[in-house]
N, C-alpha and C positions, 0 to 999 in steps of 0.2 A: 907515447900516444895513448891516450885514455879513450877507451871505448865501452859504451854501454849497449848490450846486446839484450833485447827484450824479446823473449820467445814464448812458447805455448805452455799451458797447463798440461795438456795432452801428450803422451809419450810419443805417438806417431808423428803428430805436426812438429814436435821439439827435435825429433830425429831427423825429419826432413830439412830442418833449418840448419843442421850441423854442416852442411857442405858450404853454404854461405859463411858461417863462422870461421870454417877452416881457410876459406879464401881470405878473410880479413886477417887471420892469423899470419898468413904467409905474406900478405901485401902491405900491411902497416909496419912501421919501423918500431920494433921492440913494444909491442902493444901490452898495455895494463888493461885487462878486460874484467868488467863486471857483468855477469850475466844474471837476468831476472828471469824467473819461470815458476811454474808451479812446483808443489813439492814432490809429486811422483816423477817428474822429469828432472828434478834437481840432481840426482846421482850420475845423469849422463855428462855433466859438466864439471863436477868436482874433480880436480887434478887434471884438468885439460891444460895443454900448454899456454901459458900467458894469462890464464884465469886466476885472478887474485881473490875473488869473491863471487859466491853464488847468492844472489838475494831471492829467498824463497818467498812467493806470493801465495799466501794461503787465502782463500776466498772469504771475505768477512761481508757483512751486511753493510749496505749502502756505499758499496765499493770502496770501504775503507782500506783494502789492500792496496789500490792505486795511489791513495793519498800516502801510505807509509812508503811506497816506492818513491814518490815524489820528495817526500821529506828526506829520504835516505840519499837522493841523487841532486837535489836542486843546488847545494852548495858546490858542487864539482863544476870546473869548465871542462867540458868534454870536447875531445877532438872530433869524435864520430859518434853519433847515436844511430842504431838501427833498431827499428820497431817492427817485428813481425805481426804483432797483435793489432797494429792499427790504431792505437790509442791516441788520446790527446797528449800524452805525457811527453812526448819527443817535441812536441811544438812550444813547450814552456821551458824546456831546459836550455842553458847556454851551451851551445855546441858549434864547432866549425862546419860540420856537415851532418845532415839528418837524412835518413832514408826510412820512410813510413809505408808499410804495406797496405795498398788499397784492395778492396774485395775485388776478386775476379774468379768466377765459377766457370770459365771456358778454358782454362789451361790446366795441365797437370800440376799438382800442387808445389812439386820442386821446381818446375819452370816458373811458376808464379813467384815463388819465394826469391829465386835468383834474379828475376826481373826487376825487383825493387832496387837493384844497382845495375841493371841493364846488362847482366851476364847472360851471354848466349853463345853456347850452351851454358846451363847452369852447372855450378860445381855439385858434385854427387855427394851425398851424406857419407859421413865417416865418423868414428868415435876415436878415442885416444886410451886404450886400456894401458896399464903399467906394464912392466916385464914381470912383476911379480903375479899379476892377474893372469897374464898369459901362461905362466909357469903353473899356476893352479889349473887352468883349463887342460894344459898338457898332461898333468898327472891325473886327471878325471878321465879324459877320453883315450881310449887305447890307440896305439899306433898300428898302421897297417890293415885296419879293417874299415869297411865302409860304415858310416853313421847317417841315419836318417833322422833329421830334426823335425818335430812338429809342434805347431802352435794351435792347439784345438779349442782354446778359449777366446773370448772377447768382452768388451765391456757392455755388449748388448746381445741378448740371446737370439735375436731374429738374423744376426749374421754368422751364427755358429752352425757349421755343417755338423750334422749329427755324429755324435761320438761312435756309434756302431759303425758307421761308415768310415770314419778315421781308422778303427780297429781294423776293418777289412782291408783298408788300404794299406795299412802297416804290414799285415799278413801277407797280401799279394806281392808287395814290394820287396819284402824282406825273406819270404819263403822260398822253398825249393823252385828253382827256375824263374825267380823274381829279378827284376833289374838290379836290385841292391841285395841279392841273395845273402843271407848271414849277417846282414848289417845289425849294428846295435842302434836301439832307439833312445834318442835324446828327447825326452818329454818336459816341455818347457809350459810355462804358465805364470799367472800372478799368485802372490801369496793367498793361501786359503782356497784355492781352486781345485785341491785334489779329489773332492767329492763330486766335481762336474765332469771328471775324466776317468771314473772308475772302470769302464770298459776297455781302457787302454793298458791298464797295468798287467793284464794277461795276453796282451797282443803279442809279445815275444816271450822267450824263455827269460826268467829272472835274471840270469847272468848276463844278458844283453840289454837290460833295461838300465838307463841312467836316468833317474828321476831328479829333476832340476826345477820342479814346481815351486815358485817362490824365490828363486836364486836372485841375486842382485843383478841388475841390468848390465853393468859393465862386465860382470863374470860370465853373463849370457852370451853378450857380444864376442868375448874371447873365445868361448865355447863354439860358437856358430862360425868363427874363422876356421874351425878344423873340421867341420862336417861336410858331408857329401851332397846333401839336398836338405832344403827346408820346404815344407808344405803346411799352410796355415791359413787361417781366416784373416779378413782384413782387420788387422790390429796393430798395436805397437810392436809386438814380437815380430810380425811379417816385414815391417819398415828395418828393424833391428837386423834381421837377417840380411835383407838387401844391401844395408849399409856395410855389412861384413865382407860383401862381394862373393858370396857364395850362390849356387843356383837356387833361386827362390821362386816358388809358385804359390800365389796368392789366389784365394777362392773368395769368390764375390757372389752377393745376391742382392740385398736391399740396399747396397751403398754403391757409390758411381766408382767403377774401375777406371773410367777416363780420368779422372782427377787422382784418385789414390792408389792406383795399382803399384806393386813395388818397382823401385826406380833402379835402373842399371842394366848393363849389357847382358848380365846373367839372370835376368828376371823374365818372369811371365806371369799372366793373370788368366783366370778362367771362370765362367759363369755357366748355369745351366741353361736351358732353353729359353729362358725369359730374360728380357733386358730390364734394366733398373726401373724404367718407367712403366713396363708392363707389371712389375711386381707391385708397386706401391699403389698403382691405380686399379688394382684388382679389388672388388667391392668386399671380398673375403678378408682382405689386409687389415690387420689390426696393430698399429705401431706398438702399443702397450702391451700386448699379449707375450707370454713367455715363450711362444712357440717359434721354431725356426722358419725362415722364409727360404730355406736352400734345399728343399728336399728333391727339386728337379734336377739338381746336380749329381750325377751317378758316380759310382766308384770307378767304373770301367773310364769314364771321361777323364776323371782326375789321374789315374794310372797312365793313361796315354799321353796326356799333357805332361806329366812329370818325366816320362821317358823321352818325349820330344825335346823337352828343355836340357835333359842330360845330353842327348845326341848334339844339340845345338852348341852347348859348351864345349864338348869334346872336340868338335870339328873346327874349333877356333886354332 
């Protein structure tokens, strides 16, 4: 069964589509899968079961990246084409079945994606790290101690909770009497983002700091499988933690938690006193400024939400 799966350039959206891809892996007979996606999302799919090729779509002028995809796929008679991007490509390819996602800003994104094939409930996102990758994570993260992972960066400064508040959160959660007293800190982020999180390098003693800023996404996923709690901004790393099945708390401000909250039974989201609409309609709101729009979310509020989430997971 030849399957073409066209998914997102963005890490978060690509991760949220992996549940649907996993469903197809399990329900199609001996699938030969080609995944088309952007370069930053490509590592998520390399080595996944049944994936014989990842076609990397690097954005080009005049939408030439779409023409390159069409040229690479037009000569194949596909059994199934799934297009999460909602492009015209799926309609011109020869295929037995095609599923093309249409825009819908009323449903959580995972539900929206699963709905392209009528799946209700939708399959939850997951990834496929190798045993070697999991062994690396096991060697890196100590056994028998709690580990707090945080994702303090994002692709847009307005949705980044202040770094000083993350530092205070870490000290409160891992310090004496904290819910994760004595925990190690797994610090995650994209390549080159160390300067954005300087305040966090001294949030715990150095022998309890595990700096994984810039680590490979699949390595980070395998590390997340071993941690006690993730707290982070609305970002690809937040969705990666949720896909790993660990307690995941997403922090929201100028983005829509009703659509993009972390997905799963072990997940929760939180925002400050203002709704999304209140934030973006504020006359002082400047989309292009480098200032955060999340100063109304307090450390105490996040600490309580994290503790409530851990209680909920423990009670299962």
